[in-house]
C-alpha positions in Angstrom: -48.1 104.1 4.2 -48.2 100.6 2.6 -45.8 101.8 -0.1 -43.4 103.0 2.6 -43.3 99.6 4.3 -42.7 97.7 1.2 -39.7 100.0 0.6 -38.2 99.9 4.2 -38.8 96.2 5.1 -36.2 94.8 2.6 -33.7 97.5 3.5 -34.1 96.5 7.2 -33.7 92.9 6.5 -30.5 93.5 4.5 -29.1 95.5 7.2 -29.7 92.9 9.9 -28.2 90.1 7.7 -25.1 92.3 7.1 -24.7 92.9 10.9 -24.9 89.2 11.5 -22.3 88.4 8.7 -19.8 90.9 10.3 -20.3 89.5 13.7 -19.6 85.9 12.6 -16.6 86.8 10.7 -15.1 88.6 13.7 -15.8 85.8 16.0 -14.2 83.0 13.7 -11.2 81.2 15.5 -8.0 80.8 13.8 -7.3 77.2 12.5 -3.9 75.8 13.8 -2.1 72.9 12.0 -2.4 69.5 13.6 0.6 67.1 14.0 0.5 64.1 11.5 -0.1 60.7 13.2 1.2 57.6 11.5 -0.7 54.3 12.1 1.4 51.2 11.8 -0.1 48.0 10.5 -1.0 45.5 13.3 0.4 41.9 12.6 0.2 38.6 14.4 3.6 37.1 15.2 4.3 33.7 16.5 7.5 32.5 18.0 9.1 29.2 16.8 10.7 26.4 18.7 12.5 23.4 17.4 11.0 20.0 18.0 10.7 16.4 17.0 8.5 15.2 14.3 7.5 11.8 13.0 6.4 11.7 9.5 3.5 10.2 8.0 3.1 9.2 4.3 -0.5 9.0 2.9 -1.4 6.6 0.2 -4.2 4.4 -1.1 -4.7 1.2 -2.8 -6.8 -2.0 -3.4 -6.7 -5.1 -1.2 -5.3 -8.1 -3.2 -4.9 -11.8 -2.3 -1.3 -12.7 -2.0 -2.0 -15.9 -4.2 -4.9 -16.4 -6.7 -5.0 -19.4 -9.0 -7.3 -21.4 -11.2 -8.1 -24.9 -10.2 -7.8 -27.1 -13.3 -8.3 -30.9 -13.9 -5.0 -32.7 -14.2 -6.8 -35.8 -15.6 -9.9 -36.2 -17.6 -13.0 -37.6 -15.9 -16.6 -36.9 -14.7 -17.0 -35.0 -11.4 -18.8 -37.4 -8.9 -18.8 -35.2 -5.8 -18.0 -31.7 -4.7 -17.4 -30.3 -1.2 -20.0 -28.0 0.5 -17.3 -25.3 0.7 -16.6 -25.5 -3.0 -19.0 -22.6 -3.8 -18.5 -18.9 -4.5 -17.4 -17.2 -1.4 -16.8 -20.5 0.5 -13.8 -21.0 2.7 -11.7 -24.2 2.6 -8.7 -25.5 4.6 -5.3 -26.4 3.4 -5.5 -29.9 1.8 -9.3 -30.2 1.7 -10.7 -32.2 -1.2 -12.9 -29.7 -3.1 -14.0 -32.2 -5.9 -13.6 -35.7 -6.8 -13.4 -37.2 -10.4 -14.6 -40.8 -11.3 -11.4 -42.8 -10.4 -12.4 -46.3 -11.5 -10.4 -46.2 -14.7 -7.3 -45.1 -12.7 -7.8 -47.7 -10.1 -7.6 -50.3 -12.9 -4.5 -48.7 -14.2 -2.9 -48.8 -10.8 -3.7 -52.6 -10.6 -2.4 -53.2 -14.0 0.8 -51.3 -13.1 1.2 -53.4 -9.9 0.8 -56.6 -11.8 3.4 -55.6 -14.5 5.7 -54.6 -11.6 5.4 -58.0 -10.1 6.1 -59.6 -13.4 9.1 -57.6 -13.9 10.4 -58.3 -10.4 9.9 -62.1 -11.1 11.9 -61.8 -14.4 14.7 -59.8 -12.9 15.1 -62.3 -10.0 15.3 -65.1 -12.7 17.8 -63.3 -14.8 20.0 -62.6 -11.7 20.0 -66.3 -10.8 20.7 -67.4 -14.3 23.5 -64.8 -14.7 25.1 -66.1 -11.4 24.9 -69.7 -12.7 26.4 -68.8 -16.0 29.3 -67.1 -14.4 30.1 -70.0 -12.1 30.1 -72.4 -14.9 32.5 -70.3 -17.0 34.8 -69.9 -14.1 34.7 -73.7 -13.5 35.9 -74.3 -17.1 38.8 -71.7 -16.6 39.0 -70.7 -20.4 39.7 -67.0 -19.9 37.7 -64.1 -20.5 33.9 -64.9 -21.0 31.6 -63.4 -23.7 29.1 -61.0 -22.0 26.3 -62.7 -23.9 27.2 -66.1 -22.3 27.1 -64.5 -18.8 23.6 -63.1 -19.6 24.7 -59.5 -18.9 22.4 -57.9 -21.7 19.5 -60.0 -20.5 20.1 -58.8 -16.9 20.3 -55.2 -18.1 17.1 -55.6 -20.0 15.2 -57.0 -17.0 16.5 -54.3 -14.8 15.3 -51.5 -17.4 11.9 -53.2 -17.6 11.7 -53.3 -13.9 12.4 -49.6 -13.7 9.8 -48.9 -16.2 7.2 -51.0 -14.4 8.0 -48.9 -11.2 7.6 -45.7 -13.1 4.3 -46.8 -14.7 3.1 -47.6 -11.2 4.2 -44.3 -9.9 2.3 -42.5 -12.8 -0.8 -44.6 -12.3 -0.9 -43.7 -8.6 -0.3 -40.0 -9.4 -3.1 -40.0 -11.9 -5.4 -41.7 -9.3 -4.4 -39.0 -6.6 -5.2 -36.4 -9.1 -8.9 -37.5 -9.1 -9.1 -35.5 -5.9 -9.1 -31.8 -6.6 -7.2 -29.9 -3.8 -5.9 -26.4 -3.5 -2.2 -26.0 -2.3 -3.3 -23.6 0.4 -6.2 -22.8 2.6 -8.3 -20.1 1.1 -11.6 -19.0 -0.4 -13.5 -19.6 -3.6 -13.9 -16.6 -6.0 -15.7 -18.4 -8.7 -17.0 -22.0 -9.4 -16.8 -23.1 -12.9 -17.8 -26.9 -12.8 -20.1 -28.9 -10.7 -21.2 -32.6 -10.0 -22.0 -34.7 -13.0 -19.9 -32.6 -15.4 -17.2 -34.3 -17.6 -14.1 -32.3 -17.6 -11.0 -32.8 -20.0 -7.3 -32.4 -19.1 -6.7 -28.7 -18.2 -10.3 -27.7 -17.7 -10.9 -25.0 -15.3 -12.9 -26.1 -12.2 -12.8 -22.8 -10.3 -10.8 -19.8 -9.2 -9.4 -19.7 -5.5 -7.2 -17.3 -3.5 -5.3 -17.6 -0.3 -6.6 -15.9 2.9 -3.6 -16.3 5.4 -2.7 -12.7 4.5 -3.6 -10.1 2.0 -1.5 -7.5 0.2 -2.0 -3.9 -0.9 0.2 -2.1 -3.3 0.6 1.6 -2.1 2.0 4.2 -4.7 4.6 6.6 -3.0 6.2 9.5 -4.7 9.9 9.4 -4.9 10.3 12.6 -2.9 8.6 10.8 0.1 11.0 7.9 0.2 13.5 9.9 2.4 10.9 9.9 5.1 10.5 6.0 5.2 13.0 3.3 6.2 12.1 1.3 3.1 14.8 -0.2 0.9 14.5 -0.3 -2.8 16.7 -3.3 -3.5 14.0 -5.8 -3.0 15.0 -6.7 0.6 12.4 -6.9 3.3 11.3 -3.7 5.2 12.5 -2.9 8.7 9.1 -3.4 10.2 7.5 -0.2 8.9 3.9 0.0 10.2 1.0 1.1 8.1 -2.7 1.8 9.2 -5.4 1.1 6.6 -8.8 2.7 6.9 -12.1 2.2 4.9 -15.7 3.0 5.4 -17.8 -0.2 5.7 -21.5 0.1 6.2 -21.2 3.8 7.0 -18.7 3.1 9.7 -15.0 3.8 9.3 -12.9 0.8 10.2 -9.1 0.5 10.6 -6.5 -2.4 10.2 -2.9 -2.7 11.0 -0.4 -3.9 8.4 3.3 -4.0 7.8 5.4 -2.9 4.7 7.2 -5.8 3.1 9.3 -3.7 0.7 8.9 -2.2 -2.7 8.5 -3.5 -6.2 11.9 -1.9 -7.0 10.7 -0.1 -10.1 9.5 3.3 -10.8 6.2 3.8 -12.7 7.0 5.6 -16.0 3.9 7.8 -16.0 3.4 8.7 -12.4 7.1 8.5 -11.4 6.1 6.7 -8.2 7.3 3.4 -6.6 4.8 1.0 -5.2 5.3 -0.3 -1.7 3.8 -3.7 -0.7 1.9 -3.8 2.7 0.6 -7.0 4.2 -2.2 -7.6 6.5 -2.3 -10.9 8.3 -5.6 -13.0 8.5 -7.5 -10.4 6.6 -10.8 -12.2 7.1 -10.3 -12.4 10.9 -10.9 -16.3 10.9 -8.7 -16.7 14.0 -9.7 -15.3 17.4 -6.3 -13.6 17.7 -6.9 -11.5 14.7 -8.5 -8.6 16.6 -9.9 -6.8 13.7 -13.0 -6.8 11.3 -12.8 -8.7 8.0 -10.9 -7.0 5.3 -12.2 -8.3 2.1 -10.2 -8.7 -1.0 -11.0 -6.0 -3.6 -11.8 -3.3 -1.0 -10.2 0.1 -1.7 -8.5 1.5 1.5 -6.5 4.6 2.5 -3.2 4.1 4.1 -1.1 6.1 6.6 2.6 4.8 6.6 4.7 5.3 9.7 7.8 7.3 8.6 11.1 8.3 10.2 11.4 10.6 13.2 13.4 13.7 12.8 14.6 16.3 15.4 15.5 20.0 15.4 12.6 20.8 13.0 10.5 24.0 13.0 6.8 24.0 12.4 5.6 27.2 10.8 2.1 28.0 9.5 1.7 28.2 5.8 0.4 31.7 6.0 3.9 32.9 7.1 5.3 32.1 3.6 5.6 34.5 0.7 6.9 32.0 -1.8 8.2 28.4 -2.0 11.1 28.9 0.4 10.6 32.6 1.7 8.7 33.5 4.9 8.1 36.8 6.6 9.7 37.2 10.0 9.7 40.1 12.6 12.9 41.1 14.2 13.6 42.5 17.7 12.9 46.1 16.5 9.4 45.0 15.3 10.3 45.3 11.7 9.5 42.9 8.9 12.2 40.8 7.4 12.3 38.2 4.5 13.9 35.0 5.4 15.0 32.1 3.0 14.6 28.8 4.7 15.3 25.1 4.0 11.6 23.5 3.6 11.6 19.7 4.5 8.0 18.9 4.0 4.7 20.6 3.9 2.2 19.0 6.3 -1.5 20.0 6.4 -1.5 23.8 7.2 2.1 23.8 8.4 5.5 23.8 6.9 8.5 21.9 8.4 11.9 23.7 8.3 15.2 22.4 8.7 17.3 25.6 8.8 17.0 29.3 8.1 15.4 30.0 11.7 16.7 30.3 15.2 15.1 29.3 18.4 12.6 32.1 19.4 12.4 33.7 16.1 9.1 35.4 15.3 7.3 34.7 12.1 4.5 37.0 10.7 1.4 34.9 10.1 -0.9 37.8 9.1 -1.7 38.5 5.5 -0.3 41.9 4.4 -0.7 43.7 1.1 2.7 44.7 -0.3 5.0 43.9 2.7 8.4 45.6 2.4 11.6 44.2 4.1 12.3 46.6 7.0 8.8 48.0 7.3 7.9 48.8 11.0 4.8 47.1 12.4 2.8 46.6 15.6 3.0 43.1 16.9 0.6 41.0 18.6 2.2 37.8 20.0 0.5 34.4 19.9 1.2 30.8 21.0 4.6 29.4 20.3 4.7 27.2 17.1 6.4 23.8 17.3 
């Protein structure tokens, strides 16, 4: 019995599996071909609109004094006094005496020159009187043409020359006396003090270095390609009131100053191929109440934004729409991609300003596509108008 079950059980299982297989084959549904569905790429398109744009030129430079000189002794002598403002960093007014030299020797020279001038004046007056008497005596004799020596003409000329020399010596003595007072030819600030009270200085010895503070200058390098966007002459003439904004971080706070471009240096730097514009800031140390700004020290490094020209009928397009230097991707009215060659005026931040090559209301594709083809159909999602 057990042997019979061992034989019949596998046969029965094979019969059941065969029956199930036949049933599954008969119940299989016939597969029908499905239509092919094409998925068009989705792109973001932005309509463009012409507008007005004022250009700004970025630059940077170092604040410099408009005038900086060395104070030197014009006469030798010992320094007998100095001003309290004559110290590094001190401010002084125009005409202020910064230091005085011992003037006693020069006062004596002035007195001697005055005495010599008085003697010369007496001699000249005497020679004039004697010449007048000699001429009258000769005329009373009536003997014709007189000898110049008899009329004392050479003696009179000598007296006049000595008088002129005495006057010149007096002027020189007074000038040397005035040079004992050391003054700067402008109001300003002391950068460096090189001599002090009690020191003997010779002719031409440096006493200090000073600079003017009525206004400061900064040289701003500008690429030649940017000059078309600024009303700035290259012939050395004054600028047409072009404004410039200077900024710098001072003590962790960003501060700003207003200035004005004076013009350009008129030469192109051979290495950088740039031209330097000169900007001026009035009262950089804000010494007057009308200054209205924080002090702008000489030597500070600043960033500059120069106000440029205003141009109309320009299209502002995102950089992402470009597929080359002057080629961008547009979307036509049939939602197909088209390559456009445009006239680029300037690239500003993330945008590009275009003069021609687009029309009002044209749509530009700002999405990044792999291998775009001219005429390719796309699905379009409209965004805000670019201007």
